[in-house]
N, C-alpha and C positions, 0 to 999 in steps of 0.2 A: 504493500500500500504506500503510494507516494504522499508527499506533503499536502497536495491539493485534496486528495481523497480524505486525509486525516482532518483537514480543515472543514470539509463538508460534513464529515461524520460528527465532529464536535459541534457544528452549528445546529445539528438536529438533536443533540443530546439535551438532557434536562439541566445541564450545568452552564449552557451557553448564555442564557439571559441573566442568571444570577451573577455570572462573571462580569458581564457588561455593566450590570448595576453597581457592583462593588468598585469597578474601575471608575465609573462616573461619579460615585459617591465620595471616594477618597482621593482620586487623582485630579479630577477637574470638577470642582463643585457645581459650576454652572451647566454641566451636562446631566446632573442628577434628575432634573425634571423630565427631559426627554427620555432618559433611561427608565424612570418610573412609569411614564406613559407606555413605553415599550413593554414593560412587564405586564401592565394591565392588558395591552393588546394580546400578549401571549396567553393570558389566562382566560380571556373572554371568548365566547363562541359567536360573537356578532360579526367577526371578520374572517375572511378566508386565510389559509395558511400563507399564501403568497403575500397578502397585504401585511400580515404580521411580520414576515421576514424583512420586507422593504422598510417597514416602520422602525424595526430594530437596527437595521444596517445603516440608516441615515445618521443617527447620533454617533455610531461607531466610526463611520466614515469621517464625520466632522472632527472627531477626536484624533484620528490618524493624521488628517490634514494639519491640525494644530500642532501635533508633535513634529511633523515634518518642517513646518515653518520655524519652530523653535530651534531644531537641530541645524537647519540651514543658516539661520540668523547667527547662531553661536559660532559656527565654523567660519562664516564670512566676516565676523566681527574682528576689528583690529585690537591687538593686545594693548591696553592703555598703560600709561606710565604716570606716576604721581611723585613729585618731589617737594618736600616741605623745607622752607627756609627757617621755620620755627624749630628749635631743638625738641627732641622727642622726650626729654626728661627735664623738668623745670621745677624749681622751688621758688615760691614768690609769696609776698604778703599782699599783693594787689587783689582787687575784687574781680578783675577781668583780665583776659589774655588775648592778644592779637595773634591770629593764625593766618599765615600767608604761604603761598606756594605756586607751583606751576604744574600743568598736566597736558598730556597729549592722548588722543587727538583733541584739538582745540574746540571741537563742536560737542564734546561730552559735557555732562553736568557734574556738579560737585555736591556731595552730601556730607554734612557734619553731624554726627550722632543721629543719622537717618533723617535729617532735615535738609531740604534743598536750599542752597544758598546762591546768592547772585555771583556770577562769574562771567568773564569775557576773554576771548582770544587766548585761552589757555592759561589765564592767571586769575587768582582770587585772593581777596583779603577780607577777613571778617573778625569779629570779636566774640568771645564766648564768656558768659558769666561763670564764676567759680564759687564753689562751696568750700567750707572749711574742710581740711583734710585732703584725701586723694581724689583727684578728678581724672577720669579716663575719657579722652576725647578721640573718637574714631572718625577718620576722614577717608572718603572713598570716591572714586570716579569710574566712569565706564558705562557700558550698555549691557550687553549680555555678559561680557567679561569685565571683571572689576579689578582695580588696583586699590589697595587699602594701606593706610598708615595709622598708627596709634600714638597719641601723645599722652604722657602721664604727668600731671601737674599736681604738685603738693602745695596747697595753700596753707601757710603757717597760721596757727591760731595765735592771735595777739594776746600776749601775757599782760596781766595787770602790773602796773608799776610797783616795784619793790621798794618799801620804805627803807631809808638809810638809818641804821641804828648808830648813834654816835659812840665813839670809843670812850670808855670811862676815863675820867681825868687823872686817875691814879696809875695809868699804864706806865710801864717802865720806860718805854720809848715813844714819845708823842710823835704823831705823823706830821711831817712838815707840810704847811699849807702852800708853799711856793711851788707852783708848777708852770710849765711853759708850753703853750699850744701854738703850733705853727700857723701863720696866717694863710699860707698857700697849701693847696691840696697836693697830695702825692697820688699816684696811680698804682694800684696793686697789679703788678705785671706777672706775678707767679705766686701760687700757693704751695709752699714747700711742705708744710704740714698744717694741722689745724691751728697750731699756735705760733707758726713761723712763716713769714711772708717776705717776698721781695717787692720793694716799692721803687718807683722811679719818678724823678722830677728834673726837668731841664736836661734830660739825657743822662743823668747820674743815677745809678742804682744803689740801693742799700738793702741789706737783709735785716729784718726787724723781728725781734722776739717779743710777743705780747706779754705784758706784765700782769701778774696776778692770776694767771690761768695755766692749766696744763691739759693737753689732750692726749688720749691714748696713743702710744708710739706706733709709727708706720714706716719711717724712713731710716732709722738708725740701724746700720748693718750689724751692730753688736747685740741687738735685741730683737726678739720675735715681734711680729705685728700683734699689738695688744687688742683686747676686746673693744669693739666699737671704734677702733682707730680709723678704719677705712671710711666708715660713715661720717666721722668728724671731718676727715680730709675732703671727702666728696662734697659735703654741704658747704664747706668753706670755699671750695673751688666754684661751685655753682652760684653762690651768693655774692662773692666778693671779687672774683677775677675781673680785672679791668674797671673796678669801681674806684671812685675818688675817696680818699680819706685824709683827715687831718691827724697829725701825730701829736701826742701830749707827753712831755717829759716829766718824770717824777724825780725830784732831786734826792729823795730818800733812797732811791735804787741805783743811782749813778747813770752815766750816759750809755755805756756798753757793758756787755758781759765778757767773760774770759774768751769767748769764741769770736769776739769783735763784732757782735751783733748789737744793733741799736736796741735799747730797752724803752719801749713806748706803749702808750694806750692808743687805740684807733677809734676815731669817730667819723661816721659817714656824713654825707651831705645833709641827711635828715637829722643828724645829731645822735644817731644810735651808737652806743658804746659796743663795739664788736665783741670784746672779751666778755662783757656782761651778758650779751645776747647768747653767746655760745654756751655759757653756764646755764642760763635760764632754759634753753632748749634741750639741755642734757647732752651736749656734745663735748663739754669740758668740765673740769672741776677746779675749784679754787686752789691756788698754789702760792704759798708764802715761801719765798726762797730763803731769806735771812731776816731782813728788817721788815716791820710793818709798812704798808704802802697806803697811798691816799684812799683808794676805793676798797680796802680790805674788808671792812664791815659790810659794804653793799654786796661784794662778791660772795662772801660767806653766807649772807642771807639768801642770795639767789640760789646757791647750791642747796641749802636746806629746803627751799621751796621746790626745787627740781626733784629732790629725793621724795618729798611728800607727795608730789604729783605723779611720781613714777614715769618721768619722761626720759627719752633718749637712753643713755647707758644705765639709767636707774630703773628702767622698766622691768617688770617681772619676767624672768627667764631670758633676759638679753645676755647678761654676763654671769653665767652660772659657774662660779668657782668658790673656793673657800674664802678668798679675798679678791673679789672681782676687780675692784678699782683701787690701785694703790693711792692712799691718801697721804700726801706730804704734810708734815707738821713743821711749824715754824720754830727753829731753834731760838733760844732766848738771845736777846741782844745785849744783855748786861756783860760788862767786862768780867773776866775771871778774877775774883778777889783772892788775895793771898791767903786769908783765913779759910777759904773754902778748899783750896788746894795748895798745900805748902810745897808741893813738888812741881809746880807749874813751870819753874825755871829749868827743871831737869828734863823736860820732854823734848824730843827732837824728831826728825823725819824717820828715824829708825825705830821709834817707839811703837810697839804693837797697838793696834786700834783698841784691843780689849783692855789696855791699860790707860786709855784716855777717857776724858769726859767729852761730851759733844762740843762744848765750848772750846776745849783744847784742840779738838780735831779741826774745827773751823779756823782757829788761829794758825795752825800749821799749814792748812790748805792756802790760806791767804798770804802766808809767808813764803810760798813757793814749793811746798811739799805736795806736788801734784799726784804722787803715788797714793795718797790717802783717798783719792777719788778715782777708783779703778775703772768705773764705767763712764766717767766723764759726764755725769748728769748734774754736777754742781753740789752734790751732797756727799761729804766725806764720811769714811768709817761708818757705813750703814748699820754695823752691828750695835753702835751706840747712838747714831743719829738716824732715826726713822725718816722715811719720806723719799728715799732714793729710788 
C-alpha cells in the first residue's frame, strides 16, 4: 500500500475528523470553528458523504496553505542584526535609562520589552523607566527571524543619610579639622581596585588610595582574591570610571603612603563621598590605618548600618567562613611610655614580633624595619597587631 492509499484509508477512518479538530483547536485557534462545523457535518445525516468530505477538507486545506506561507516567509526572511551602543550591564541611581542602537534591515521594527517603539533608517533611541533593584530590558528586531539583546540595569536604592556621631572630647588623639579640597576636578582614568584609583589632571596621572576604607583584595599577587572583592572592583569600575572627582587631603594621615600613593577622600560632582558610599552599599568596610581621621565616626556608623541591613558583603550567605571579612583595628596612637615598657630602648629590627607590643612594632616599622610587615599591607607583626 502506497502513501496515497494510506492517506485515503485514514481519511475514511473514525480518527480523521477528531485529528483535524485537535489540530485546529490547539495549532490554529481561528480554525476551530470550521473544524467544529466539520465535525457536526460528519455526525449529521442531513448531508451526503461527498458534501461532508468537501466541508472537512476546506479548513484542512486552509491550514496547509497557512503553514506553507509561514515556512516560505521564514526561509525568505533576511537574518536581522541588532547592535546596542548602551552597555549590557549598568548600575545607576537614575530613574530612567536611555537605550540606543542600530539594526538591519532598516525596514524592520524594534520592540523593547515587547512594546513597539519608534525607529527610522535602522536607528533608534528611547528611554525606559527603572524600578529599584534589577531591571531586565529585552530589545528585539526582525520579522519572522529575530535578533535579540538583553540589558541588565541595577538601580541603586538610595540610602538615608547617616548621622555623624561626634568623637568624644576625651579621645587620646583629636582629629585635626584642617583639610584641603582641590578646586579642580580630576578624572578617574583607571580603577585598580575598589579602594585604589588612578586619576588624571592636565595630562598628569597619580595613583590614589582612598582613606578610611578597605575593600576585599583582588589584585595583590601575594594574596588570594578575597570574598566579594570582584564585586567591589566591578561596581567601582562601572560607577566611577571616567567620572570627575575632587580630592580632599586629611593632614592627620599625611600626603602619601609608603607605596607613594596619594592619600585622599573622593567627592563626585554631586558631592557624594565615594568611600562612604562604598561602605554604605556593602562593598567596603571601615579601615583605620594608624591615627584617627576626619570622617572616622561617619564611616564606622555607615559600616554598622550596612551590617544591620545585610547589604553587599554583609548579606547572609555571601561570605561564609569563620571570619569572612577581616576587620582592621586601629592601633593606639599614644607614644610608648617608659613606665609601660622599661625595655623599649632595647628593641630592634631583630627582635621577634612575639616579644613586642603593637606600639613597638609600629615604631620599628616607621623607623625602617620593613621586615616587620611581611605582607606589605601596612600592619606590622600581625601576631600582636590585628587588622593585617
